[in-house]
C-alpha positions as CSV (number, residue, x, y, z in Angstrom):
1,M,0.0,0.0,0.0
2,S,2.8,2.4,0.8
3,S,4.3,1.9,-2.7
4,I,0.9,2.9,-4.2
5,D,0.8,6.0,-2.0
6,Q,4.3,6.8,-3.1
7,I,3.3,6.5,-6.8
8,W,0.5,9.1,-6.2
9,K,2.8,11.4,-4.3
10,T,5.5,11.3,-6.9
11,R,3.1,11.8,-9.8
12,L,1.4,14.7,-8.1
13,E,4.7,16.5,-7.4
14,A,5.8,15.9,-11.0
15,H,2.4,17.2,-12.3
16,L,2.4,20.4,-10.2
17,K,6.0,21.0,-11.2
18,E,5.1,20.8,-14.8
19,V,2.1,23.0,-14.5
20,Q,4.2,25.6,-12.6
21,S,6.9,25.5,-15.2
22,Y,4.4,26.4,-18.0
23,T,2.3,28.9,-16.0
24,K,5.3,31.2,-15.5
25,Y,5.3,31.7,-19.3
26,M,1.5,31.9,-19.6
27,F,1.0,34.6,-17.0
28,N,3.5,37.1,-18.5
29,D,3.5,40.8,-18.1
30,H,1.5,41.5,-21.2
31,L,-1.3,39.1,-20.3
32,I,-1.5,40.3,-16.6
33,F,-1.7,43.9,-17.9
34,V,-4.5,43.1,-20.3
35,L,-6.4,41.1,-17.6
36,V,-6.1,43.9,-15.0
37,F,-7.1,46.6,-17.4
38,L,-10.2,44.7,-18.7
39,G,-11.0,43.4,-15.2
40,A,-11.0,46.9,-13.8
41,G,-13.0,48.2,-16.7
42,G,-15.5,45.4,-16.5
43,A,-15.9,45.7,-12.8
44,L,-16.8,49.4,-13.1
45,S,-19.2,48.7,-16.0
46,Y,-20.7,45.8,-14.0
47,Q,-21.2,48.0,-10.9
48,E,-23.0,50.7,-13.0
49,W,-25.2,48.2,-14.6
50,L,-26.2,46.7,-11.3
51,K,-27.7,50.1,-10.3
52,T,-30.0,49.9,-13.3
53,M,-30.7,46.2,-13.4
54,P,-34.4,45.5,-14.3
55,D,-36.5,43.9,-11.5
56,D,-37.5,41.1,-13.9
57,F,-33.9,40.2,-14.9
58,P,-33.6,36.4,-14.7
59,V,-30.9,36.3,-12.0
60,L,-31.9,32.8,-10.6
61,A,-32.0,31.3,-14.1
62,I,-28.5,32.7,-15.0
63,L,-26.9,31.6,-11.7
64,T,-28.5,28.2,-11.9
65,A,-27.3,27.7,-15.4
66,V,-23.7,28.9,-14.7
67,F,-23.3,26.9,-11.5
68,A,-24.9,23.8,-12.9
69,L,-22.6,23.7,-15.9
70,I,-19.5,24.3,-13.8
71,I,-20.2,21.4,-11.4
72,T,-21.5,19.1,-14.1
73,A,-18.3,19.5,-15.9
74,S,-16.4,18.1,-12.9
75,S,-14.1,15.3,-13.8
76,V,-11.4,13.2,-12.0
77,R,-7.7,13.8,-12.6
78,T,-6.2,10.4,-12.2
79,L,-2.7,11.3,-13.4
80,L,-2.5,7.8,-15.0
81,K,0.0,7.1,-17.7
82,E,0.1,4.7,-20.6
83,P,2.6,2.2,-19.0
84,D,0.1,1.8,-16.1
85,L,-1.9,-0.5,-18.3
86,V,0.9,-3.0,-17.9
87,F,2.5,-2.2,-14.5
88,L,-0.4,-1.1,-12.3
89,L,-3.1,-3.4,-13.8
90,P,-2.0,-6.3,-11.5
91,L,-2.3,-4.0,-8.5
92,E,-5.9,-2.9,-9.3
93,E,-7.3,-4.3,-6.0
94,N,-4.9,-2.1,-4.0
95,M,-5.6,1.1,-6.0
96,A,-8.6,2.3,-4.0
97,G,-6.4,4.7,-1.9
98,Y,-4.9,6.0,-5.1
99,F,-8.2,6.9,-6.7
100,Q,-9.5,8.4,-3.4
101,K,-6.5,10.8,-3.5
102,A,-7.3,11.5,-7.1
103,L,-10.8,12.5,-6.1
104,V,-9.6,14.8,-3.3
105,Y,-7.1,16.5,-5.6
106,S,-9.6,16.9,-8.4
107,F,-12.1,18.6,-6.0
108,F,-9.7,21.1,-4.6
109,S,-7.8,21.8,-7.9
110,Q,-11.2,22.7,-9.6
111,L,-12.5,25.0,-6.8
112,Y,-11.2,28.2,-8.4
113,V,-13.6,28.0,-11.3
114,F,-16.6,27.9,-9.0
115,L,-15.2,30.5,-6.6
116,I,-14.5,33.0,-9.4
117,A,-18.1,32.5,-10.7
118,A,-19.6,32.9,-7.3
119,L,-17.5,36.0,-6.6
120,V,-18.6,37.6,-9.9
121,L,-22.3,36.7,-9.7
122,S,-22.9,37.3,-6.0
123,P,-23.6,41.1,-6.3
124,M,-26.2,40.3,-8.9
125,L,-27.9,37.8,-6.5
126,F,-27.8,40.2,-3.6
127,R,-29.3,42.9,-5.7
128,A,-32.2,40.6,-6.8
129,E,-32.8,38.5,-3.7
130,S,-33.0,39.1,0.0
131,L,-30.0,37.1,1.0
132,T,-27.3,37.8,3.5
133,G,-23.6,36.9,3.2
134,T,-24.1,34.0,5.6
135,D,-27.0,32.7,3.5
136,F,-24.9,32.8,0.3
137,L,-22.0,31.1,2.1
138,I,-24.2,28.3,3.2
139,I,-25.5,27.9,-0.3
140,C,-22.0,27.8,-1.8
141,I,-21.0,25.1,0.7
142,Q,-23.9,23.0,-0.3
143,I,-23.2,23.5,-4.0
144,L,-19.6,22.4,-3.4
145,L,-21.0,19.2,-1.7
146,V,-23.0,18.6,-4.8
147,K,-19.8,19.0,-6.8
148,G,-18.2,16.3,-4.7
149,W,-21.1,14.0,-5.5
150,N,-20.6,14.8,-9.2
151,L,-17.0,13.8,-9.0
152,M,-17.7,10.5,-7.2
153,L,-20.6,9.6,-9.6
154,N,-18.5,10.6,-12.6
155,F,-15.8,8.2,-11.5
156,R,-18.3,5.4,-11.1
157,I,-19.7,5.9,-14.5
158,S,-16.2,5.6,-15.9
159,F,-16.5,1.8,-15.1
160,Y,-19.0,1.5,-18.0
161,T,-17.8,1.2,-21.6
162,E,-21.1,2.0,-23.4
163,P,-21.1,5.4,-25.1
164,S,-24.7,5.9,-24.0
165,A,-23.7,5.7,-20.3
166,K,-21.7,9.0,-20.6
167,I,-24.6,10.7,-22.3
168,Y,-27.1,9.6,-19.8
169,D,-24.8,10.5,-17.0
170,L,-24.4,14.1,-18.2
171,I,-28.1,14.6,-18.8
172,V,-29.1,13.2,-15.4
173,R,-26.4,15.0,-13.4
174,L,-27.1,18.3,-15.2
175,A,-30.8,18.1,-14.4
176,I,-30.3,17.2,-10.8
177,N,-27.6,19.9,-10.4
178,A,-29.8,22.6,-12.0
179,L,-32.8,21.7,-9.9
180,T,-30.8,21.5,-6.7
181,I,-29.1,24.9,-7.3
182,F,-32.4,26.5,-8.3
183,F,-34.2,25.3,-5.1
184,L,-31.2,26.4,-3.0
185,L,-31.3,29.9,-4.4
186,S,-35.1,29.9,-4.0
187,K,-34.9,28.7,-0.4
188,A,-37.1,25.7,-1.2
189,Y,-35.2,23.4,1.2
190,I,-37.8,20.7,1.2
191,Y,-37.1,19.9,-2.5
192,V,-33.4,20.3,-1.9
193,F,-33.5,17.5,0.8
194,I,-35.5,15.3,-1.6
195,L,-32.9,15.8,-4.3
196,Y,-30.2,15.0,-1.7
197,G,-31.9,11.7,-1.2
198,V,-32.0,11.0,-4.9
199,M,-28.3,11.7,-5.1
200,A,-27.6,9.3,-2.3
201,V,-29.7,6.6,-3.9
202,L,-28.0,7.0,-7.3
203,Y,-24.5,6.9,-5.8
204,I,-25.2,3.8,-3.7
205,Y,-26.8,2.1,-6.7
206,F,-23.8,2.7,-9.0
207,Q,-21.3,1.9,-6.2
208,K,-22.9,-1.5,-5.9
209,A,-23.4,-1.9,-9.7
210,T,-19.8,-1.2,-10.5
211,R,-18.3,-3.3,-7.6
212,A,-18.0,-6.3,-9.8
213,K,-16.7,-4.3,-12.8
214,G,-13.0,-3.7,-13.3
215,V,-11.3,-0.4,-13.7
216,K,-11.4,0.7,-17.4
217,W,-7.7,1.5,-17.6
218,E,-7.7,2.4,-21.3
219,K,-10.6,4.8,-20.8
220,L,-9.1,6.5,-17.8
221,I,-5.7,6.8,-19.4
222,D,-7.3,8.3,-22.6
223,L,-9.3,10.8,-20.5
224,E,-6.1,11.8,-18.6
225,L,-4.2,12.2,-21.8
226,E,-6.9,14.4,-23.2
227,K,-6.8,16.7,-20.2
228,K,-3.0,17.0,-20.4
229,Q,-3.2,17.8,-24.1
230,S,-5.8,20.5,-23.4
231,F,-3.4,22.1,-21.0
232,Y,-0.5,21.7,-23.4
233,R,-2.5,23.4,-26.1
234,I,-3.1,26.5,-23.9
235,A,0.6,26.5,-22.8
236,N,1.7,26.2,-26.4
237,L,0.2,29.6,-27.1
238,F,3.0,31.1,-25.0
239,T,5.9,28.7,-25.4
240,D,7.0,25.5,-27.1
241,V,5.5,22.4,-25.6
242,P,7.3,19.3,-26.9
243,K,4.7,16.9,-25.5
244,L,1.9,18.5,-27.5
245,R,0.2,16.1,-30.0
246,K,-1.4,17.8,-32.9
247,K,-4.6,16.4,-34.5
248,A,-6.2,17.2,-37.8
249,K,-9.7,16.6,-39.1
250,R,-10.7,16.6,-42.8
251,R,-13.3,19.2,-43.4
252,K,-14.1,18.9,-47.1
253,Y,-17.0,21.4,-46.8
254,L,-14.5,24.2,-46.1
255,D,-12.5,23.5,-49.2
256,G,-14.4,26.2,-51.1
257,L,-12.9,28.9,-48.9
258,L,-9.4,27.9,-50.1
259,A,-10.3,29.2,-53.5
260,F,-9.7,32.7,-52.2
261,V,-6.0,31.9,-51.8
262,K,-4.4,32.9,-55.1
263,Y,-2.5,30.2,-56.9
264,K,0.9,31.8,-56.9
265,Q,4.3,30.8,-55.6
266,E,4.4,33.4,-52.8
267,S,1.0,32.2,-51.6
268,M,2.3,28.9,-50.5
269,Y,2.3,29.7,-46.8
270,S,-1.2,31.3,-47.1
271,Y,-2.5,28.0,-48.4
272,L,-0.7,26.0,-45.7
273,Y,-1.8,28.2,-42.8
274,T,-5.4,28.4,-44.1
275,R,-5.5,24.6,-44.5
276,A,-4.1,24.1,-41.0
277,F,-6.6,26.5,-39.5
278,F,-9.5,24.7,-41.1
279,R,-8.3,21.2,-40.3
280,S,-7.0,21.7,-36.8
281,N,-9.5,21.2,-34.0
282,D,-7.4,23.6,-31.8
283,Y,-7.5,26.8,-33.9
284,L,-10.9,26.6,-35.6
285,G,-12.5,25.4,-32.4
286,I,-11.0,28.3,-30.4
287,F,-12.2,30.8,-33.1
288,L,-15.7,29.4,-33.1
289,R,-16.1,29.0,-29.4
290,L,-14.9,32.5,-28.6
291,T,-17.0,34.1,-31.3
292,I,-20.2,32.3,-30.1
293,I,-19.5,33.1,-26.4
294,G,-18.7,36.7,-27.2
295,G,-21.8,37.1,-29.4
296,I,-24.1,35.6,-26.7
297,V,-22.7,37.9,-24.1
298,L,-23.1,41.0,-26.4
299,Y,-26.6,40.0,-27.3
300,I,-28.1,38.9,-23.9
301,I,-26.5,41.1,-21.3
302,P,-27.5,44.7,-21.3
303,T,-24.4,46.8,-22.1
304,N,-23.2,50.4,-22.5
305,Q,-20.5,51.9,-24.8
306,F,-17.6,50.9,-22.6
307,S,-18.7,47.3,-21.8
308,V,-19.5,46.6,-25.5
309,L,-16.1,47.8,-26.5
310,A,-14.4,45.9,-23.6
311,I,-16.1,42.6,-24.2
312,A,-15.5,42.7,-28.0
313,I,-11.8,43.7,-27.7
314,L,-11.3,41.0,-25.0
315,V,-12.7,38.4,-27.4
316,L,-10.5,39.7,-30.2
317,Y,-7.5,39.7,-28.1
318,L,-8.0,36.1,-26.7
319,T,-8.6,34.9,-30.2
320,G,-5.5,36.5,-31.6
321,I,-3.2,35.6,-28.8
322,Q,-4.3,31.9,-29.1
323,M,-3.8,31.9,-32.9
324,I,-0.1,32.8,-32.6
325,G,0.8,29.1,-32.1
326,L,-0.4,28.5,-35.7
327,Y,2.8,30.3,-36.9
328,K,5.0,27.4,-35.8
329,H,2.5,24.7,-36.9
330,Y,4.9,23.4,-39.6
331,D,8.2,24.0,-37.9
332,M,8.8,20.4,-37.1
333,L,8.1,19.3,-40.7
334,A,10.8,19.4,-43.4
335,L,8.3,19.6,-46.3
336,P,7.8,23.4,-46.3
337,D,11.6,24.0,-46.6
338,L,11.6,22.1,-49.9
339,Y,9.3,24.7,-51.6
340,P,11.2,27.4,-53.5
341,V,9.7,30.2,-51.4
342,Q,11.5,33.0,-49.7
343,P,11.4,32.7,-45.8
344,Q,10.0,36.3,-45.4
345,F,6.7,35.2,-47.0
346,K,6.1,32.9,-44.0
347,K,5.8,35.8,-41.6
348,A,3.9,38.1,-44.0
349,K,1.3,35.5,-45.0
350,F,0.7,34.5,-41.4
351,L,0.1,38.1,-40.3
352,K,-2.2,38.6,-43.2
353,L,-4.3,35.5,-42.3
354,L,-4.4,36.5,-38.6
355,F,-5.6,40.0,-39.6
356,I,-8.4,38.5,-41.8
357,M,-9.4,36.2,-38.9
358,I,-9.6,38.9,-36.3
359,V,-11.4,41.4,-38.7
360,S,-13.9,38.6,-39.6
361,Q,-14.6,38.0,-36.0
362,H,-14.8,41.7,-35.3
363,V,-17.4,42.2,-38.1
364,I,-19.5,39.3,-36.7
365,L,-19.5,40.8,-33.1
366,T,-20.3,44.3,-34.4
367,L,-23.3,42.9,-36.3
368,I,-24.5,41.2,-33.2
369,A,-24.1,44.4,-31.2
370,L,-26.2,46.2,-33.8
371,I,-28.9,43.5,-33.8
372,S,-29.1,43.7,-30.0
373,G,-30.0,47.4,-30.2
374,N,-26.6,48.8,-29.1
375,I,-26.3,51.1,-32.2
376,I,-24.0,53.8,-30.9
377,P,-21.7,51.3,-29.1
378,A,-21.7,49.2,-32.2
379,L,-20.5,52.1,-34.4
380,I,-17.8,52.9,-31.9
381,L,-16.8,49.2,-31.9
382,F,-16.7,49.1,-35.7
383,A,-14.0,51.8,-35.8
384,A,-12.1,50.7,-32.7
385,G,-12.1,47.1,-33.8
386,F,-10.2,47.8,-37.0
387,I,-7.7,49.9,-35.2
388,F,-7.2,47.2,-32.5
389,A,-6.8,44.5,-35.1
390,Y,-4.2,46.3,-37.2
391,G,-2.2,47.4,-34.1
392,F,-2.4,43.9,-32.5
393,V,-1.3,42.1,-35.6
394,Y,1.2,44.4,-37.2
395,L,2.7,45.8,-34.1
396,Y,2.4,43.4,-31.2
397,V,2.3,40.0,-33.0
398,K,4.9,41.0,-35.6
399,S,7.4,41.9,-32.9
400,R,6.6,38.7,-31.0
401,L,7.3,36.6,-34.2
402,V,10.6,38.3,-34.5
403,K,11.5,37.2,-31.0
404,M,10.2,33.7,-31.7
405,D,12.3,33.4,-34.8
406,A,15.4,34.7,-33.0
407,S,14.9,32.2,-30.2
408,V,15.2,29.3,-32.7
409,F,18.6,30.4,-33.8
């Protein structure tokens, strides 16, 4: 048993050391400055909006949805590795303590997401409901207990190999989480205790049902690798990550957009970067997710001139900063070096594509701001967005690419 405990301790120390080594590059001076600036501006705008918040604003629905999604997304970090399939499989009966430590670590390491959401949304709740700080603290503690239940049940569901099990698990847990949080915020404690009983019954049932099932090592290892790769993709935006595994997906329906790339020798990098953007789950997914989230925020939440500008510029900045990794997408391949194309075209074509991406996103967000009725803020955003896109791409990103190229040599 002591050897199993030592394995967990060693892996946790190595994992924390790795995370710390990358976060020092991620939270650099530029990012901290932008976050502080936008955070301060957003806080002032949020404070002013709270003074004029409509009485019929769906505060409970918003808090319920946000908190329910956060705790439903809870998952266990096992820190398992591919060789464990061979070396730890014979010790499966002695691994209970290992997985218990994994559950505890997962709970505390994911607390910050809920705490930030609770801190940001609490003024809205106090404005709409007659709650004291003590009341909200008790509610948060109970929500965290529900989060613990989610982690334990999610681990039990991992014993099933059927794809439908994961889908039903998400639907059931999301429904129970949403109902529990809504009744907690509404002070309907009778229904809350009923749901607590349902949670206990579900966990006891799946605990007994999975007792005879073995640990699905392949599944747990794949899930852990996915989580590591997600972190590596974020870290890769700021520094090189050798362990990052790139994935590509054929999207034939986007081939028509490649027709806009001129068939010329100097357009080789334009074609390669555009193709990589369309085929990579990382870059296209980031672009679409941030555009959708930014559009929803601009459309639903009542905003003024400053907040519309701050939200849109933040989305453009986050998109642009995460696209910089595309510049080095082909650095580990020898094929681009075989083309008779001057090296300076690589930087120029990448900057052009990045500018087109940010401007395209900017136009979409401006149109959404117009549709939502923010006409004056949208006009201000229309002009400011182009200025930001040009300055960000051809001043900040261009200087950063020079440093990236210099670091290679």
